[in-house]
C-alpha atoms as a printed R data frame, in Angstrom:
    type eleno elety resid chain resno       x      y       z
1   ATOM     1    CA   UNK     A     1   0.241 -0.344   0.416
2   ATOM     2    CA   UNK     A     2   1.739  3.348  -1.123
3   ATOM     3    CA   UNK     A     3   1.748  5.855   1.500
4   ATOM     4    CA   UNK     A     4   1.979  9.714   1.853
5   ATOM     5    CA   UNK     A     5   3.398 12.242   3.390
6   ATOM     6    CA   UNK     A     6   2.020 14.351   5.544
7   ATOM     7    CA   UNK     A     7   2.160 17.933   3.388
8   ATOM     8    CA   UNK     A     8   0.707 15.383   0.414
9   ATOM     9    CA   UNK     A     9  -1.778 14.449   2.402
10  ATOM    10    CA   UNK     A    10  -2.559 17.434   3.066
11  ATOM    11    CA   UNK     A    11  -2.764 19.225  -0.278
12  ATOM    12    CA   UNK     A    12  -5.044 16.325  -0.773
13  ATOM    13    CA   UNK     A    13  -7.380 16.820   2.486
14  ATOM    14    CA   UNK     A    14  -7.150 20.996   0.360
15  ATOM    15    CA   UNK     A    15  -8.169 19.375  -3.009
16  ATOM    16    CA   UNK     A    16 -11.007 17.225  -1.826
17  ATOM    17    CA   UNK     A    17 -12.429 20.001   0.156
18  ATOM    18    CA   UNK     A    18 -12.399 22.519  -3.146
19  ATOM    19    CA   UNK     A    19 -14.148 20.013  -5.026
20  ATOM    20    CA   UNK     A    20 -16.887 19.431  -2.954
21  ATOM    21    CA   UNK     A    21 -16.892 23.583  -3.545
22  ATOM    22    CA   UNK     A    22 -17.023 22.876  -7.081
23  ATOM    23    CA   UNK     A    23 -19.524 20.906  -6.856
24  ATOM    24    CA   UNK     A    24 -22.024 22.638  -4.212
25  ATOM    25    CA   UNK     A    25 -21.147 25.587  -7.070
26  ATOM    26    CA   UNK     A    26 -22.195 23.870 -10.073
27  ATOM    27    CA   UNK     A    27 -25.365 22.237  -8.839
28  ATOM    28    CA   UNK     A    28 -26.463 26.165  -7.758
29  ATOM    29    CA   UNK     A    29 -24.872 26.663 -11.433
30  ATOM    30    CA   UNK     A    30 -27.739 24.457 -12.699
31  ATOM    31    CA   UNK     A    31 -30.338 25.203 -10.784
32  ATOM    32    CA   UNK     A    32 -30.024 30.062 -11.669
33  ATOM    33    CA   UNK     A    33 -30.219 28.330 -15.184
34  ATOM    34    CA   UNK     A    34 -33.174 26.253 -14.917
35  ATOM    35    CA   UNK     A    35 -34.844 29.291 -13.485
36  ATOM    36    CA   UNK     A    36 -33.543 32.211 -15.738
37  ATOM    37    CA   UNK     A    37 -33.605 30.300 -18.697
38  ATOM    38    CA   UNK     A    38 -37.255 30.889 -18.059
39  ATOM    39    CA   UNK     A    39 -37.394 34.353 -15.895
40  ATOM    40    CA   UNK     A    40 -35.651 36.087 -19.205
41  ATOM    41    CA   UNK     A    41 -38.885 37.920 -19.836
42  ATOM    42    CA   UNK     A    42 -38.290 40.840 -22.530
43  ATOM    43    CA   UNK     A    43 -37.159 40.113 -26.524
44  ATOM    44    CA   UNK     A    44 -33.636 41.122 -25.674
45  ATOM    45    CA   UNK     A    45 -33.219 38.646 -23.660
46  ATOM    46    CA   UNK     A    46 -35.064 35.470 -25.580
47  ATOM    47    CA   UNK     A    47 -31.575 34.519 -27.133
48  ATOM    48    CA   UNK     A    48 -29.918 34.638 -24.461
49  ATOM    49    CA   UNK     A    49 -32.283 32.756 -22.333
50  ATOM    50    CA   UNK     A    50 -31.849 29.885 -24.830
51  ATOM    51    CA   UNK     A    51 -28.611 29.405 -24.148
52  ATOM    52    CA   UNK     A    52 -28.779 29.636 -20.586
53  ATOM    53    CA   UNK     A    53 -30.845 26.355 -20.874
54  ATOM    54    CA   UNK     A    54 -28.093 24.916 -22.426
55  ATOM    55    CA   UNK     A    55 -26.358 26.386 -20.265
56  ATOM    56    CA   UNK     A    56 -28.128 23.808 -17.863
57  ATOM    57    CA   UNK     A    57 -27.538 20.740 -19.707
58  ATOM    58    CA   UNK     A    58 -23.370 21.885 -18.991
59  ATOM    59    CA   UNK     A    59 -23.261 22.205 -15.600
60  ATOM    60    CA   UNK     A    60 -25.430 18.911 -15.069
61  ATOM    61    CA   UNK     A    61 -22.818 17.055 -16.976
62  ATOM    62    CA   UNK     A    62 -19.790 19.567 -14.976
63  ATOM    63    CA   UNK     A    63 -21.615 18.262 -11.855
64  ATOM    64    CA   UNK     A    64 -21.464 14.380 -12.549
65  ATOM    65    CA   UNK     A    65 -17.816 14.563 -14.124
66  ATOM    66    CA   UNK     A    66 -17.038 16.580 -10.324
67  ATOM    67    CA   UNK     A    67 -19.020 13.693  -8.318
68  ATOM    68    CA   UNK     A    68 -17.083 10.700 -10.231
69  ATOM    69    CA   UNK     A    69 -13.920 11.952  -9.738
70  ATOM    70    CA   UNK     A    70 -14.709 12.295  -5.669
71  ATOM    71    CA   UNK     A    71 -16.353  8.755  -5.660
72  ATOM    72    CA   UNK     A    72 -12.913  7.910  -7.343
73  ATOM    73    CA   UNK     A    73 -10.754  9.627  -4.152
74  ATOM    74    CA   UNK     A    74 -12.964  8.264  -2.248
75  ATOM    75    CA   UNK     A    75 -15.128 10.791  -0.492
76  ATOM    76    CA   UNK     A    76 -19.122 10.630  -0.777
77  ATOM    77    CA   UNK     A    77 -20.222 13.595  -3.166
78  ATOM    78    CA   UNK     A    78 -21.858 17.081  -1.425
79  ATOM    79    CA   UNK     A    79 -25.427 16.903  -2.023
80  ATOM    80    CA   UNK     A    80 -26.583 20.442  -0.905
81  ATOM    81    CA   UNK     A    81 -25.653 23.711  -3.510
82  ATOM    82    CA   UNK     A    82 -24.501 26.894  -2.874
83  ATOM    83    CA   UNK     A    83 -26.548 29.341  -1.560
84  ATOM    84    CA   UNK     A    84 -29.514 30.443  -4.702
85  ATOM    85    CA   UNK     A    85 -29.558 34.058  -6.103
86  ATOM    86    CA   UNK     A    86 -32.592 35.553  -7.463
87  ATOM    87    CA   UNK     A    87 -33.781 38.204  -8.857
88  ATOM    88    CA   UNK     A    88 -36.921 39.055 -11.177
89  ATOM    89    CA   UNK     A    89 -35.021 41.979 -13.154
90  ATOM    90    CA   UNK     A    90 -33.269 40.659 -16.518
91  ATOM    91    CA   UNK     A    91 -29.869 41.841 -15.575
92  ATOM    92    CA   UNK     A    92 -29.544 41.138 -12.043
93  ATOM    93    CA   UNK     A    93 -30.666 37.371 -13.253
94  ATOM    94    CA   UNK     A    94 -27.310 37.697 -15.575
95  ATOM    95    CA   UNK     A    95 -25.321 39.401 -13.398
96  ATOM    96    CA   UNK     A    96 -25.759 36.646 -10.407
97  ATOM    97    CA   UNK     A    97 -24.615 33.888 -12.892
98  ATOM    98    CA   UNK     A    98 -21.627 35.918 -14.439
99  ATOM    99    CA   UNK     A    99 -20.305 36.791 -11.198
100 ATOM   100    CA   UNK     A   100 -20.701 32.569 -10.381
101 ATOM   101    CA   UNK     A   101 -18.871 31.852 -14.174
102 ATOM   102    CA   UNK     A   102 -15.644 33.984 -12.623
103 ATOM   103    CA   UNK     A   103 -16.004 32.364  -8.905
104 ATOM   104    CA   UNK     A   104 -16.280 29.156 -10.793
105 ATOM   105    CA   UNK     A   105 -13.806 29.536 -12.787
106 ATOM   106    CA   UNK     A   106 -10.953 31.210 -10.266
107 ATOM   107    CA   UNK     A   107 -11.610 28.428  -8.180
108 ATOM   108    CA   UNK     A   108 -10.981 25.527 -10.992
109 ATOM   109    CA   UNK     A   109  -8.064 27.508 -11.576
110 ATOM   110    CA   UNK     A   110  -6.543 26.881  -8.330
111 ATOM   111    CA   UNK     A   111  -8.072 23.148  -8.238
112 ATOM   112    CA   UNK     A   112  -6.554 22.757 -12.032
113 ATOM   113    CA   UNK     A   113  -3.288 23.504  -9.912
114 ATOM   114    CA   UNK     A   114  -3.822 21.239  -7.184
115 ATOM   115    CA   UNK     A   115  -4.506 17.990  -8.887
116 ATOM   116    CA   UNK     A   116  -1.519 18.496 -10.641
117 ATOM   117    CA   UNK     A   117   0.411 18.915  -7.726
118 ATOM   118    CA   UNK     A   118  -0.577 15.753  -6.758
119 ATOM   119    CA   UNK     A   119   0.183 14.297  -9.656
120 ATOM   120    CA   UNK     A   120  -3.460 13.702 -10.590
121 ATOM   121    CA   UNK     A   121  -3.180 14.417 -14.289
122 ATOM   122    CA   UNK     A   122  -6.561 12.673 -15.434
123 ATOM   123    CA   UNK     A   123  -8.546 15.171 -12.923
124 ATOM   124    CA   UNK     A   124  -6.996 18.138 -13.810
125 ATOM   125    CA   UNK     A   125  -7.267 17.460 -17.417
126 ATOM   126    CA   UNK     A   126 -11.379 16.748 -16.600
127 ATOM   127    CA   UNK     A   127 -11.447 19.954 -14.507
128 ATOM   128    CA   UNK     A   128  -9.511 21.783 -17.765
129 ATOM   129    CA   UNK     A   129 -11.910 20.756 -20.367
130 ATOM   130    CA   UNK     A   130 -14.889 21.736 -17.598
131 ATOM   131    CA   UNK     A   131 -13.360 25.163 -17.783
132 ATOM   132    CA   UNK     A   132 -13.626 25.558 -21.281
133 ATOM   133    CA   UNK     A   133 -17.231 26.097 -21.388
134 ATOM   134    CA   UNK     A   134 -17.782 28.057 -18.069
135 ATOM   135    CA   UNK     A   135 -15.549 30.125 -20.051
136 ATOM   136    CA   UNK     A   136 -18.011 29.753 -22.848
137 ATOM   137    CA   UNK     A   137 -20.684 30.590 -20.296
138 ATOM   138    CA   UNK     A   138 -18.982 33.595 -18.861
139 ATOM   139    CA   UNK     A   139 -18.496 34.532 -22.491
140 ATOM   140    CA   UNK     A   140 -21.744 34.782 -23.338
141 ATOM   141    CA   UNK     A   141 -23.083 36.209 -19.662
142 ATOM   142    CA   UNK     A   142 -20.461 39.106 -20.136
143 ATOM   143    CA   UNK     A   143 -21.357 39.997 -24.527
144 ATOM   144    CA   UNK     A   144 -25.231 39.541 -23.183
145 ATOM   145    CA   UNK     A   145 -24.270 42.288 -20.417
146 ATOM   146    CA   UNK     A   146 -21.926 44.131 -22.689
147 ATOM   147    CA   UNK     A   147 -19.085 43.585 -20.440
148 ATOM   148    CA   UNK     A   148 -15.467 41.996 -20.407
149 ATOM   149    CA   UNK     A   149 -15.512 38.360 -19.931
150 ATOM   150    CA   UNK     A   150 -12.134 37.590 -18.149
151 ATOM   151    CA   UNK     A   151 -13.188 38.950 -14.309
152 ATOM   152    CA   UNK     A   152  -9.524 39.887 -13.767
153 ATOM   153    CA   UNK     A   153  -9.814 42.403 -17.109
154 ATOM   154    CA   UNK     A   154 -13.394 44.010 -15.654
155 ATOM   155    CA   UNK     A   155 -13.222 47.304 -13.441
156 ATOM   156    CA   UNK     A   156 -14.409 46.497 -10.205
157 ATOM   157    CA   UNK     A   157 -18.100 47.252  -9.240
158 ATOM   158    CA   UNK     A   158 -19.486 49.326  -6.408
159 ATOM   159    CA   UNK     A   159 -22.822 47.507  -6.352
160 ATOM   160    CA   UNK     A   160 -24.652 43.611  -7.187
161 ATOM   161    CA   UNK     A   161 -25.306 44.868 -11.107
162 ATOM   162    CA   UNK     A   162 -22.523 46.364 -11.648
163 ATOM   163    CA   UNK     A   163 -22.224 49.454 -12.613
164 ATOM   164    CA   UNK     A   164 -20.679 52.438 -11.052
């Protein structure tokens, strides 16, 4: 049986905890995309509403992939989503989803670094595939809102809607 160094065990624990958080974020995204794809209600948002339906299907695939990796690591996947953001305002719905994608991408970047540091190459590759789709979601949402997709390049915002 293979032994792990204490620092490797701590890194593995952080990776697993992070993956559980990632899974909870995927659940949140899935739920929000389902709700918002149905609640967006002005003509200018109909195209993005159709995209949100597609995003929902992809988020389910992401959740299944992360849950499978947790199972591979011998861990029972979390079953509770992160807190869901709801709104009746079309633009705020899109901002809620964009903030979620920003957070998800930042966390997956960290998870990829952790997986690679532990030699979990397959996990890192799976996460790279997921982050590619998450960035597509980010681009779709940012385009609908008329802002820069990459949160690292987007100016700081003063309120929840992202306006100064």
